DOROSE-225794 format. One record per residue (C-alpha): y, x, z; residue in one letter. Coordinates in steps of 0.25 Angstrom, whole numbers, plus 5000, padded with zeros to 4 digits. Layout:
# residues N
<<Y,X,Z>,"A"> ...
***
This chain:
# residues 305
<<5487,5262,5001>,"M"> <<5478,5270,4991>,"Q"> <<5465,5263,4989>,"L"> <<5457,5276,4992>,"A"> <<5464,5277,5006>,"R"> <<5463,5262,5008>,"A"> <<5448,5263,5006>,"I"> <<5446,5274,5016>,"D"> <<5454,5267,5026>,"D"> <<5446,5254,5024>,"F"> <<5433,5262,5026>,"V"> <<5438,5268,5039>,"S"> <<5442,5254,5043>,"F"> <<5427,5250,5041>,"L"> <<5422,5261,5049>,"V"> <<5432,5262,5060>,"G"> <<5435,5247,5062>,"E"> <<5424,5239,5056>,"R"> <<5413,5249,5061>,"G"> <<5405,5248,5048>,"Y"> <<5392,5256,5046>,"S"> <<5393,5268,5037>,"P"> <<5384,5261,5026>,"H"> <<5394,5249,5026>,"T"> <<5406,5258,5025>,"V"> <<5400,5266,5014>,"R"> <<5398,5253,5006>,"A"> <<5412,5249,5008>,"Y"> <<5417,5263,5004>,"R"> <<5408,5263,4991>,"S"> <<5414,5250,4987>,"D"> <<5428,5254,4989>,"L"> <<5426,5267,4982>,"A"> <<5421,5259,4970>,"A"> <<5434,5250,4971>,"L"> <<5443,5262,4972>,"A"> <<5436,5269,4960>,"S"> <<5438,5255,4952>,"F"> <<5453,5255,4956>,"A"> <<5455,5269,4953>,"E"> <<5451,5266,4938>,"Q"> <<5462,5256,4938>,"R"> <<5472,5265,4943>,"A"> <<5473,5258,4957>,"I"> <<5474,5267,4969>,"D"> <<5481,5258,4979>,"E"> <<5474,5248,4988>,"S"> <<5484,5237,4985>,"D"> <<5482,5238,4970>,"E"> <<5467,5234,4972>,"V"> <<5469,5219,4969>,"T"> <<5459,5207,4968>,"L"> <<5458,5210,4953>,"E"> <<5454,5224,4956>,"V"> <<5444,5220,4966>,"Y"> <<5438,5210,4956>,"R"> <<5438,5220,4944>,"D"> <<5431,5230,4953>,"W"> <<5420,5220,4956>,"L"> <<5419,5216,4942>,"W"> <<5417,5230,4937>,"A"> <<5407,5232,4948>,"A"> <<5399,5220,4943>,"S"> <<5399,5225,4929>,"Q"> <<5394,5238,4933>,"S"> <<5381,5231,4938>,"G"> <<5383,5231,4953>,"L"> <<5375,5220,4961>,"S"> <<5381,5207,4967>,"K"> <<5379,5213,4980>,"A"> <<5387,5225,4978>,"T"> <<5398,5217,4971>,"L"> <<5398,5208,4984>,"A"> <<5399,5220,4993>,"R"> <<5410,5226,4985>,"R"> <<5418,5213,4985>,"S"> <<5416,5213,5000>,"A"> <<5421,5227,5001>,"T"> <<5433,5224,4993>,"A"> <<5437,5212,5001>,"K"> <<5436,5220,5014>,"S"> <<5444,5231,5009>,"F"> <<5455,5222,5003>,"S"> <<5455,5214,5016>,"A"> <<5457,5227,5024>,"W"> <<5468,5231,5015>,"L"> <<5476,5218,5017>,"S"> <<5474,5218,5032>,"R"> <<5480,5232,5032>,"G"> <<5492,5228,5023>,"N"> <<5488,5238,5013>,"E"> <<5488,5226,5003>,"Q"> <<5495,5213,5004>,"T"> <<5484,5204,5000>,"V"> <<5469,5205,5002>,"D"> <<5466,5208,4987>,"A"> <<5451,5205,4988>,"A"> <<5451,5193,4996>,"A"> <<5447,5184,4984>,"R"> <<5437,5194,4978>,"L"> <<5423,5189,4975>,"R"> <<5410,5195,4971>,"A"> <<5397,5190,4967>,"P"> <<5388,5186,4979>,"K"> <<5376,5196,4981>,"P"> <<5363,5191,4977>,"D"> <<5355,5186,4989>,"R"> <<5342,5194,4989>,"S"> <<5331,5193,4999>,"L"> <<5328,5207,5006>,"P"> <<5315,5214,5005>,"R"> <<5305,5210,5015>,"V"> <<5291,5216,5017>,"L"> <<5279,5208,5021>,"S"> <<5273,5211,5035>,"R"> <<5261,5217,5028>,"D"> <<5270,5226,5019>,"A"> <<5278,5230,5031>,"M"> <<5265,5233,5039>,"D"> <<5260,5241,5027>,"G"> <<5273,5250,5027>,"V"> <<5272,5252,5042>,"L"> <<5257,5255,5041>,"D"> <<5260,5266,5030>,"S"> <<5270,5272,5039>,"L"> <<5260,5272,5051>,"V"> <<5250,5280,5042>,"A"> <<5260,5291,5039>,"R"> <<5262,5293,5054>,"T"> <<5248,5297,5057>,"L"> <<5250,5312,5056>,"D"> <<5263,5311,5064>,"G"> <<5272,5316,5053>,"E"> <<5287,5314,5059>,"P"> <<5293,5307,5047>,"V"> <<5281,5297,5046>,"A"> <<5283,5294,5061>,"L"> <<5298,5292,5058>,"R"> <<5296,5283,5046>,"D"> <<5287,5274,5053>,"L"> <<5297,5273,5065>,"A"> <<5308,5270,5054>,"I"> <<5301,5258,5047>,"V"> <<5295,5253,5060>,"E"> <<5309,5252,5066>,"L"> <<5315,5246,5053>,"L"> <<5305,5235,5053>,"Y"> <<5305,5233,5068>,"A"> <<5320,5232,5070>,"S"> <<5325,5228,5056>,"A"> <<5335,5239,5057>,"L"> <<5345,5244,5046>,"R"> <<5342,5258,5041>,"V"> <<5355,5263,5045>,"S"> <<5352,5257,5059>,"E"> <<5338,5264,5059>,"L"> <<5343,5278,5056>,"V"> <<5355,5277,5066>,"G"> <<5345,5275,5078>,"I"> <<5346,5286,5088>,"D"> <<5335,5289,5098>,"T"> <<5344,5282,5109>,"G"> <<5344,5269,5102>,"D"> <<5329,5267,5103>,"L"> <<5324,5260,5116>,"D"> <<5309,5262,5114>,"L"> <<5306,5255,5127>,"D"> <<5313,5242,5123>,"R"> <<5309,5244,5108>,"R"> <<5324,5243,5104>,"T"> <<5333,5251,5095>,"V"> <<5348,5251,5095>,"R"> <<5355,5251,5082>,"V"> <<5369,5252,5076>,"L"> <<5370,5241,5065>,"G"> <<5381,5237,5055>,"K"> <<5395,5237,5060>,"G"> <<5390,5246,5072>,"N"> <<5384,5235,5079>,"K"> <<5373,5239,5088>,"E"> <<5360,5231,5091>,"R"> <<5347,5233,5098>,"V"> <<5335,5230,5090>,"V"> <<5320,5229,5095>,"P"> <<5308,5235,5088>,"F"> <<5293,5232,5090>,"G"> <<5281,5240,5095>,"Q"> <<5277,5247,5081>,"P"> <<5291,5252,5079>,"A"> <<5291,5257,5094>,"H"> <<5278,5265,5092>,"L"> <<5283,5271,5079>,"A"> <<5296,5275,5085>,"L"> <<5290,5281,5097>,"V"> <<5280,5289,5089>,"D"> <<5291,5294,5080>,"Y"> <<5301,5298,5091>,"L"> <<5289,5305,5098>,"Q"> <<5283,5312,5086>,"R"> <<5292,5311,5074>,"G"> <<5306,5312,5078>,"R"> <<5305,5325,5086>,"P"> <<5298,5332,5074>,"A"> <<5309,5327,5065>,"L"> <<5320,5331,5075>,"A"> <<5314,5345,5076>,"A"> <<5318,5347,5061>,"R"> <<5333,5345,5063>,"A"> <<5341,5357,5058>,"S"> <<5348,5365,5068>,"G"> <<5341,5358,5080>,"G"> <<5351,5346,5078>,"S"> <<5347,5333,5085>,"H"> <<5348,5319,5080>,"S"> <<5347,5307,5089>,"S"> <<5342,5299,5078>,"A"> <<5329,5292,5079>,"V"> <<5325,5294,5065>,"Y"> <<5326,5308,5059>,"L"> <<5324,5313,5045>,"G"> <<5315,5325,5041>,"A"> <<5326,5335,5045>,"R"> <<5328,5329,5059>,"G"> <<5341,5322,5056>,"A"> <<5344,5307,5057>,"R"> <<5337,5300,5046>,"L"> <<5346,5293,5036>,"G"> <<5345,5280,5029>,"T"> <<5341,5286,5016>,"R"> <<5328,5291,5022>,"S"> <<5324,5278,5027>,"V"> <<5327,5271,5014>,"Y"> <<5318,5281,5007>,"A"> <<5307,5279,5017>,"L"> <<5307,5264,5016>,"V"> <<5309,5264,5001>,"S"> <<5296,5272,5000>,"K"> <<5289,5263,5010>,"L"> <<5292,5251,5002>,"L"> <<5290,5256,4988>,"L"> <<5276,5250,4987>,"D"> <<5278,5238,4996>,"V"> <<5278,5225,4988>,"P"> <<5291,5218,4987>,"G"> <<5305,5219,4980>,"S"> <<5318,5223,4986>,"G"> <<5325,5235,4992>,"P"> <<5316,5246,4998>,"E"> <<5325,5251,5009>,"G"> <<5324,5250,5024>,"P"> <<5331,5236,5024>,"H"> <<5318,5230,5019>,"A"> <<5312,5233,5033>,"F"> <<5324,5226,5039>,"R"> <<5322,5214,5031>,"H"> <<5307,5214,5033>,"T"> <<5309,5215,5048>,"A"> <<5319,5203,5048>,"A"> <<5311,5194,5040>,"T"> <<5298,5197,5048>,"H"> <<5306,5194,5061>,"L"> <<5310,5180,5055>,"L"> <<5296,5178,5050>,"D"> <<5291,5180,5064>,"G"> <<5300,5170,5070>,"G"> <<5312,5178,5074>,"A"> <<5325,5171,5077>,"D"> <<5336,5174,5066>,"L"> <<5346,5177,5076>,"R"> <<5337,5188,5082>,"A"> <<5334,5194,5069>,"V"> <<5349,5194,5066>,"Q"> <<5352,5202,5079>,"E"> <<5341,5211,5076>,"M"> <<5345,5214,5062>,"L"> <<5360,5216,5066>,"G"> <<5365,5205,5056>,"H"> <<5379,5201,5059>,"A"> <<5377,5187,5052>,"S"> <<5365,5178,5054>,"L"> <<5366,5175,5039>,"G"> <<5362,5190,5036>,"T"> <<5349,5188,5044>,"T"> <<5346,5175,5037>,"Q"> <<5342,5182,5024>,"I"> <<5329,5184,5031>,"Y"> <<5326,5170,5033>,"T"> <<5327,5169,5018>,"H"> <<5317,5180,5016>,"V"> <<5307,5173,5025>,"T"> <<5309,5160,5017>,"T"> <<5307,5167,5004>,"E"> <<5294,5173,5009>,"R"> <<5289,5160,5014>,"L"> <<5292,5154,5000>,"R"> <<5285,5165,4993>,"E"> <<5273,5163,5002>,"T"> <<5273,5148,4999>,"Y"> <<5274,5150,4984>,"R"> <<5262,5160,4985>,"Q"> <<5253,5152,4995>,"A"> <<5256,5137,4993>,"H"> <<5248,5130,4982>,"P"> <<5259,5121,4978>,"R"> <<5270,5131,4979>,"A"> 
***
């Protein structure tokens, strides 16, 4: 089978059979497009011509171009999944990438805001809502819910009005692998959402062109469903002057919420369910965060540290 067709069929398999999210599918397609380009440069256009040596050369060339260990590890995982799928479908007699290895990604702790820093971010957003400007009301409702429920940004922008239960203070979201879960949120997020839904969202919805109607909770300035890029831009601007290093995207609020839950005594299993993690090991990264913060406090406060 031609390599390009094999890649298209594999991507269709990920969507139809595995139910992977659009973001995950884009990552697979991007990696495999890079593999196809590498193979084309070596006059390889059939899937069964992509041998272990080709996969290894591809990863080596990527490492020489300066790609991070995390990206190399992801490309290795993509190649192994693709090769295993080819062998199961009898497109090639052996799983060429079964013995493929890539450097382990560096383990870095996620960015976590202190409680004072988080309060400062929220207070600044509250101040902007005093004149009732619709976008300001929406932005406060976004950050309050991100922090209250530790949602992924893709889950947040996918929320429809029917997914909110304001009486029970819960929201239904669709996570990775199309897995649905119901997540609670607190009183401050509830107040921000009610205010936005009553005063902000109707004003934004009225701006939609052609009278079109969106069921999305969060709307953009033109009345359509808000996109992830807009949320990234909002959060990046909010975190610009907040002390700390690390990524400045919406995931910082997810990391912060999980860490504050564990700091407050929440059960690790409960936090795992709230975050929608398939593996408890993924959630345990936040126990490392709390331990590292404890060590830093000790170093700063103890006279014999």
